[in-house]
GUDOKE-754859 format. One line per field, with one value per residue (C-alpha): residue number from 1; residue in three letters; x, y, z negated. Coordinates in steps of 0.001 Angstrom, whole numbers, padded with zeros to 6 digits. Each point is the difference from the previous one (the first is absolute). Example, Ala and Ser with C-alpha at 12.3 -4.5 7.8 and 13.67 -1.06 7.14 Angstrom:
% GUDOKE-754859
pos = (1,2) .
code = (Ala,Ser) .
c1 = (012300,001370) .
c2 = (-004500,003440) .
c3 = (-007800,000660) .
***
This chain:
% GUDOKE-754859
pos = (1,2,3,4,5,6,7,8,9,10,11,12,13,14,15,16,17,18,19,20,21,22,23,24,25,26,27,28,29,30,31,32,33,34,35,36,37,38,39,40,41,42,43,44,45,46,47,48,49,50,51,52,53,54,55,56,57,58,59,60,61,62,63,64,65,66,67,68,69,70,71,72,73,74,75,76,77,78,79,80,81,82,83,84,85,86,87,88,89,90,91,92,93,94,95,96,97,98,99,100,101,102,103,104,105,106,107,108,109,110,111,112,113,114,115,116,117,118,119,120,121,122,123,124,125,126,127,128,129,130,131,132,133,134,135,136,137,138,139,140,141,142,143,144,145,146,147,148,149,150,151,152,153,154,155,156,157,158,159,160,161,162,163,164,165,166,167,168,169,170,171,172,173,174,175,176,177,178,179,180,181,182,183,184,185,186,187,188,189,190,191,192,193,194,195,196,197,198,199,200,201,202,203,204,205,206,207,208,209,210,211,212,213,214,215,216,217,218,219,220,221,222,223,224,225,226,227,228,229,230,231,232,233,234,235,236,237,238,239,240,241,242,243,244,245,246,247,248,249,250,251,252,253,254,255,256,257,258,259,260,261,262,263,264,265,266,267,268,269,270,271,272,273,274,275,276,277,278,279,280,281,282,283,284,285,286,287,288,289,290,291,292,293,294,295,296,297,298,299,300,301,302,303,304,305,306,307,308,309,310,311,312,313,314,315,316,317,318,319,320,321,322,323,324,325,326,327,328,329,330,331,332,333,334,335,336,337,338,339,340,341,342,343,344,345,346,347,348,349,350,351,352,353,354,355,356,357,358,359,360,361,362,363,364,365,366,367,368,369,370,371,372,373,374,375,376,377,378,379,380,381,382,383,384,385,386,387,388,389,390,391,392,393,394,395,396) .
code = (Met,Ala,Ala,Ser,Ala,Ala,Pro,Ser,Asn,Pro,Ser,Pro,Ser,Ala,Gly,Pro,Arg,Ile,Arg,Val,Leu,Val,Ala,Asp,Asp,Ser,Val,Val,Val,Arg,Gly,Leu,Val,Ser,Arg,Trp,Leu,Glu,Glu,Ala,Gly,Cys,Glu,Ile,Val,Gly,Thr,Ala,Ala,Asn,Gly,Arg,Ile,Ala,Leu,Asp,Ala,Leu,Asp,Arg,Val,Gln,Pro,Asp,Ile,Val,Leu,Leu,Asp,Ile,Glu,Met,Pro,Glu,Leu,Asp,Gly,Thr,Gln,Ala,Leu,Pro,Lys,Met,Leu,Ala,Lys,Arg,Pro,Gly,Leu,Gln,Val,Val,Met,Met,Ser,Thr,Leu,Thr,Gln,Arg,Asn,Ala,Glu,Ile,Ser,Leu,Arg,Cys,Leu,Ala,Leu,Gly,Ala,Ile,Asp,Tyr,Leu,Pro,Lys,Pro,Glu,Gly,Asn,Arg,Gly,Val,Thr,Thr,Gln,Ala,Ser,Phe,Arg,Glu,Asp,Leu,Val,Gln,Lys,Ile,Arg,Met,Leu,Gly,Ala,Asp,Leu,Arg,Asn,Arg,Pro,Arg,Ala,Arg,Pro,Ala,Ala,His,Ser,Glu,Arg,Pro,Ser,Leu,Ala,Gly,Ala,Ala,Pro,Val,Glu,Arg,Ile,Ala,Ala,Pro,Leu,Ser,Ala,Pro,Ala,Pro,Arg,Pro,Ala,Pro,Ala,Ala,Val,Ser,Thr,Arg,Pro,Arg,Pro,Leu,Arg,Val,Ala,Ala,Pro,Arg,Cys,Leu,Leu,Val,Gly,Ala,Ser,Thr,Gly,Gly,Pro,Arg,Ala,Val,Gly,Glu,Val,Leu,Glu,Ser,Ile,Gly,Ala,Ala,Thr,Leu,Arg,Arg,Val,Pro,Ile,Leu,Ile,Val,Gln,His,Met,Pro,Pro,Val,Phe,Thr,Ala,Val,Phe,Ala,Glu,His,Leu,Gly,Ala,Arg,Ile,Gly,Leu,Pro,Ala,Ala,Glu,Ala,Lys,His,Gly,Glu,Pro,Val,Arg,Pro,Gly,Val,Val,Tyr,Val,Ala,Pro,Gly,Gly,Arg,His,Met,Ala,Leu,Ser,Gly,Ser,Ala,Ala,Glu,Ala,Val,Ile,Gln,Leu,Asn,Asp,Gly,Pro,Pro,Val,Asn,Phe,Cys,Arg,Pro,Ala,Val,Asp,Val,Met,Phe,Arg,Ala,Ala,Ala,Glu,Val,Tyr,Gly,Ala,Ala,Thr,Leu,Ser,Val,Val,Leu,Thr,Gly,Met,Gly,Ser,Asp,Gly,Thr,Lys,Gly,Ala,Gln,Ala,Leu,Val,Asp,Ala,Gly,Gly,Val,Met,Leu,Ala,Gln,Asp,Glu,Ala,Ser,Ser,Thr,Val,Trp,Gly,Met,Pro,Gly,Ser,Leu,Val,Arg,Ala,Gly,Tyr,Ala,His,Asp,Ile,Leu,Pro,Leu,Ser,Gly,Leu,Gly,Pro,Ala,Leu,Arg,Ser,Ala,Ile,Ala,Gly,Pro,Gly,His) .
c1 = (-010326,000059,002008,003222,000403,003298,001361,000264,001972,-001057,001934,-001995,000623,-000697,-003763,-002139,001727,-001439,-001573,000609,-001300,002115,-001725,002221,000325,003811,001499,003132,-001995,-002022,003153,001948,-002889,-000844,003630,000518,-003163,000769,003491,-001682,-002195,-003202,-001906,-000571,-003230,-000145,001097,-002129,000762,-003255,-002970,-002235,002372,000384,-003755,-000643,002643,-001301,-002234,002548,003149,-001633,002555,000249,001401,-000101,002666,-001865,001684,-002084,000995,-000656,-001614,-003476,-001078,002105,000360,-002728,-002484,001051,-000034,-003769,-000645,002499,-001501,-003507,001182,002060,-001154,002799,002747,003227,000950,003141,000152,003311,000759,002788,000270,-001957,-002779,-002439,000892,-000163,-003554,-000906,001601,-001967,-003216,000891,000475,-003452,-001356,001473,003674,001874,003229,002204,003631,001901,001853,003180,-000136,000812,001416,003474,-001304,-001808,003162,002445,-001968,000631,-002557,-002801,000846,000274,-003319,-001709,001130,-000704,-003484,-001031,001489,-001933,-003277,000295,000805,-002913,-002318,000996,-000023,-003495,-003458,-000930,-003455,-000948,-002068,-003500,-000451,-000264,-003004,001222,002027,003397,001414,003587,-000997,001888,002178,016972,001032,001046,002928,001448,-000416,002040,-001744,-002134,-003396,-002022,-003339,000416,-001572,-003354,000396,-001360,-003056,001168,000031,-002256,001637,-000186,000074,001804,-002797,000682,-002464,-001223,001428,-002268,001444,-000855,002810,002095,000750,-001064,002767,-000656,002408,-000784,001486,-001541,-003730,000479,-001233,-003512,000066,001306,-002683,-002758,001120,000397,-003290,-001698,001445,-001381,001396,-001733,001852,003279,000164,000871,003387,002803,000118,003451,000232,002809,-001165,002737,000074,002610,000534,-002731,-002544,-000158,-000893,-002837,-001135,-000185,-001990,-002520,-000257,-000714,-002729,-001581,-000130,-000385,003102,003314,002388,003437,003496,001642,002625,003140,-000347,-003734,-002027,-002487,-003591,-003298,-002263,002853,001185,003779,001175,003663,001588,001170,003701,000256,-000516,-002486,000850,-001017,001614,-001246,-002846,-003573,-001176,002527,001072,002013,000490,003565,000774,003264,001790,001327,000534,-003070,-001502,-001511,001050,-002468,000312,-002257,-000293,-002814,002496,001693,-003275,-001164,003232,000076,-003660,000629,002588,-002096,-003540,000607,-003254,-002047,000414,-002691,001387,-001135,001891,-001865,000577,003523,002966,002830,000378,000487,-001637,000536,003069,-001520,-003209,002010,001245,-003509,-001595,002798,-000643,-003663,-001534,-002819,000689,-002590,000584,-002051,-001089,001249,-003259,-000468,003681,001380,003211,000184,003717,000354,-003087,000610,003565,-000952,-002921,002332,002425,-002796,-000236,-003589,-002633,-002698,-000221,-002912,-001308,000415,-003671,000406,003166,-001595,-002729,002502,002429,-002825,-001127,003550,000571,-003405,000150,-002663,-003586,000609) .
c2 = (-028935,003074,003149,-000316,002495,001783,000682,003597,001755,003621,002475,001091,003656,-000261,-000285,-002243,-001120,-000184,-003431,-001552,-003152,-001187,-002079,-001367,-003474,000189,-001153,002035,003202,-000588,-000603,002988,002465,-001132,000273,003433,001399,-001531,001524,003347,-000378,-001517,-002806,-002801,-001495,-002702,-001292,-001812,-001966,000958,002319,-002588,-000434,003761,000545,-002653,001525,003595,-000139,-001980,002052,003455,001629,003734,-000616,-002982,-000510,-001977,-001600,-000037,-003425,-002788,-003451,-000901,003618,002684,003609,001348,-002531,000416,003820,000634,-002805,001539,003471,-001399,-001764,002902,003325,002550,-002622,001301,-002376,000491,-002051,-001508,-000932,-000165,002766,-001400,001495,-002594,000569,003776,-000405,-002271,002292,003001,-002021,-000943,003667,000695,-002834,001501,-000964,002905,-000354,-002303,-001090,-001094,-003242,-001129,-003077,-003255,-000733,001137,003410,000421,-001014,002238,003140,002393,002538,-002528,-000317,003776,000635,-002732,001310,003608,-000742,-002013,002616,002837,-001893,-001241,003430,001561,-002768,000535,003789,000672,-001533,-001562,001533,001478,003167,000008,001377,003786,001350,003589,001058,001128,003342,001183,003559,001339,-002188,-022807,-001998,002382,000445,-003267,-000418,-002620,000192,-002955,-000160,000471,001736,003691,001399,001727,003510,002989,001636,001866,003742,001750,000011,003251,000063,002632,001908,001704,001773,-001926,001105,001337,-002180,-003694,-002461,-001329,-003395,-002402,-001691,-003019,-001622,-003193,-003121,-002573,-000191,002176,-002196,-000082,003638,001357,-001845,001231,003637,000107,-001807,002520,002925,-001509,-000406,003116,002229,-001905,000557,003631,-000830,-002570,-002324,-000972,-002696,-001318,-003140,-001862,-003317,-002320,-000551,-002038,001084,003602,-001054,-002194,002747,002504,-002428,-000622,003723,000859,-002614,001308,003704,-000271,001964,-000952,-001124,-001578,000056,003272,-000158,002072,002962,-000265,003231,000542,000292,000818,-002942,-002511,-001813,-000391,-002480,000103,-003363,-002138,000500,003345,003608,002091,003665,002632,002531,002734,002375,-000278,000136,-002567,-002173,-003150,-003122,-000523,-003390,-000661,-002672,002336,-001216,-000707,003020,-000733,-003588,000050,-000183,001316,002768,002507,002711,-000277,000468,002860,001960,-000359,001007,003083,001146,-000816,000867,002357,001335,-002019,-003234,-001855,-002815,-002589,-002378,-003139,-002803,-001358,-000758,002406,003647,-000075,003057,002448,001775,000047,001401,002907,000801,-000210,002135,002583,000183,000769,-003402,-001615,-003067,-002311,-002876,-003047,000042,-002455,-001838,-001066,-000778,-003520,001542,003726,000353,001984,002202,000435,001135,002813,001005,000305,002003,002455,-000575,-001256,002495,-002428,-003402,-002094,-003559,-002204,000456,003783,000286,-000843,002652,002597,-000707,-000034,003425,001376,-001322,001054,003431,002123,-000786,-003668) .
c3 = (-003771,-002232,000354,-001906,-002803,-000361,-003488,-001032,-002717,000063,-002043,-003054,000815,003713,-000299,002196,003178,003485,000448,003427,001672,002972,002711,002793,001475,-000059,-003290,000825,000482,-003145,-002012,001325,-000202,-003532,-001129,001540,-001559,-003392,000123,000755,-003091,001412,-001635,002502,-001269,002652,003381,002573,003158,001728,-000263,-001651,-002927,-000380,000121,-002621,-002285,000055,-003067,-001979,000652,000389,002330,000639,003491,002361,002670,002655,002998,003181,001316,-002531,000158,-001272,-000587,001666,-001065,002266,-001350,-003625,-000031,000196,-002496,-002425,000315,-000476,-003134,-001337,001510,-000040,-000070,001554,002834,002091,003190,001132,003598,002548,002602,002916,002110,-001302,-003650,000438,001315,-002894,-002601,001235,-000155,-003577,-000889,001403,-002163,-003167,-000317,-001516,002005,002064,-000211,003133,-000696,001790,002223,-001792,-003426,001041,001016,-003310,-001865,001867,000890,-002884,001233,-000515,-003681,-000395,001738,-002021,-003379,000922,001301,-003064,-002317,001601,000265,-003563,-001397,001849,-001192,-003629,000135,001202,000283,003323,000228,003341,000354,001376,003493,000108,001821,000195,002989,-001327,001062,000212,-000795,-002987,000190,000988,-000216,-002883,-002308,-001275,-003745,-001805,-003370,-001183,001623,-003157,000018,-000893,-003125,000569,001359,-001889,001499,003118,-000027,002466,003427,001878,003775,001965,001706,003306,002240,003004,003306,002707,002769,000138,-000816,002889,-001571,-002757,-002000,-002227,-002461,-001922,-001550,-002374,000680,003061,002859,-001386,-001158,003307,001928,-002278,000165,003788,000562,-002278,001964,003201,003502,001337,-002471,000180,003766,-000763,-001538,000199,-003014,-001276,-002666,-002161,-001773,-001865,001850,001459,003740,001717,-002614,001244,003556,-001281,-002384,002861,002127,-002785,-000719,003624,000207,-003184,000900,003781,000989,001649,-002755,000228,-001412,000971,002763,000125,002359,000609,-000011,-002795,001210,-001772,-000718,-000163,-003142,-000361,-002652,-001046,000900,-002902,-000594,001850,-001061,002000,000531,002559,002303,002319,-000793,-001223,003616,001252,-002924,000711,-002149,-001218,-001541,-001786,-002008,-002671,-003554,-002151,-001736,-003418,000767,002906,003760,001390,-002573,-000393,-000940,003392,001889,-002239,000295,003775,000308,-002132,002543,003078,-001116,-002934,-001439,002510,-001970,-001902,-002155,-002499,-002285,-000940,-002485,-000305,-002230,-000666,000952,003771,001548,-002863,001404,003452,-001478,-001364,003505,001449,-002691,000177,003751,-000690,000639,-001992,-002149,-001556,-002420,-000952,-003628,-002605,-000623,003622,000700,-000135,-001348,-000765,000636,003205,-000361,-003721,000629,002356,-002239,-002999,002144,000812,003751,000263,001027,-001015,-001703,001190,-000304,003048,000853,000051,002081,003348,-000225,-001242,002841,002536,-001185,000174,003554,001365,-001606,-001689,000839,000895) .
***
């Protein structure tokens, strides 16, 4: 059985459209997802009822993005993913799964294997049909990934051997326009950072904000800093993820870096050497003082269409820790974190951003860089050493 090809009628003036292959064992899901993306301007180059069909169709239909369900017969998503990436290195694969503990575990493993993102799927065909947020998230995610794919090369930088120094130094807005690939951007102008002198005192906290591509990036950065250095400060993380996923993410992160890590709990004191992950669906703020900070969770409205939002954590940390903050924004869609970065930088804190070449999507870090709030812009491989140096202080 071959993947079925969907007809396409791109507008002559729209340019090449984002090519999507949909793999799901539910004919209802395949039909709805294909229709919604076509209505948004995508080109559905094929649909497949299992991973084997999708894998066999790759060379023929040449998709930009594959939507890959985890649970399928014959060859499921977890089995198909590494085969797809071996066949088409750099292929953008988005995993789809329902919100269960097991599927959260599997989705995070898929991200580690090379999937670019995940999309929580409602339970059953009725849930997919009636839950409007699923359609909105689907279209938005494919739009942003497709635009990023078209706008820049996917090359990754080589590892940097030099030890960087700091010296001298959402989902996002809904867009209803057709999902055509943007025209090539002109060569970017040189981006200037906003240098600020390093403080004498060591930072009192490390703040991390991330979205698409974040689970892998966060783990790499913290592992590079090292547990011995991280024990000096509390680590607070906002990673855009749904409920259930954040708990599993925290568990995996703790096992990787060898420190206590869990979803943050309302009212718990903030302690050095502990990783606090904002729970999916709740904002994470802070109260108290730098010496006695306390986690404050709330169910306020989404900020930048996100809950948890990086902006909420950054603004609260600016009030509690002031100049004693050390922050980094990693790969992710949208602009969450930029307004909060302004508050942190105005309070005297240090802000780093992941560079474009090493980011899965340079939305969040690119936004704060363009706004002038990044003290330094570094590749993923350079962020860990730079943060380690800033936490440990001169001479370490």
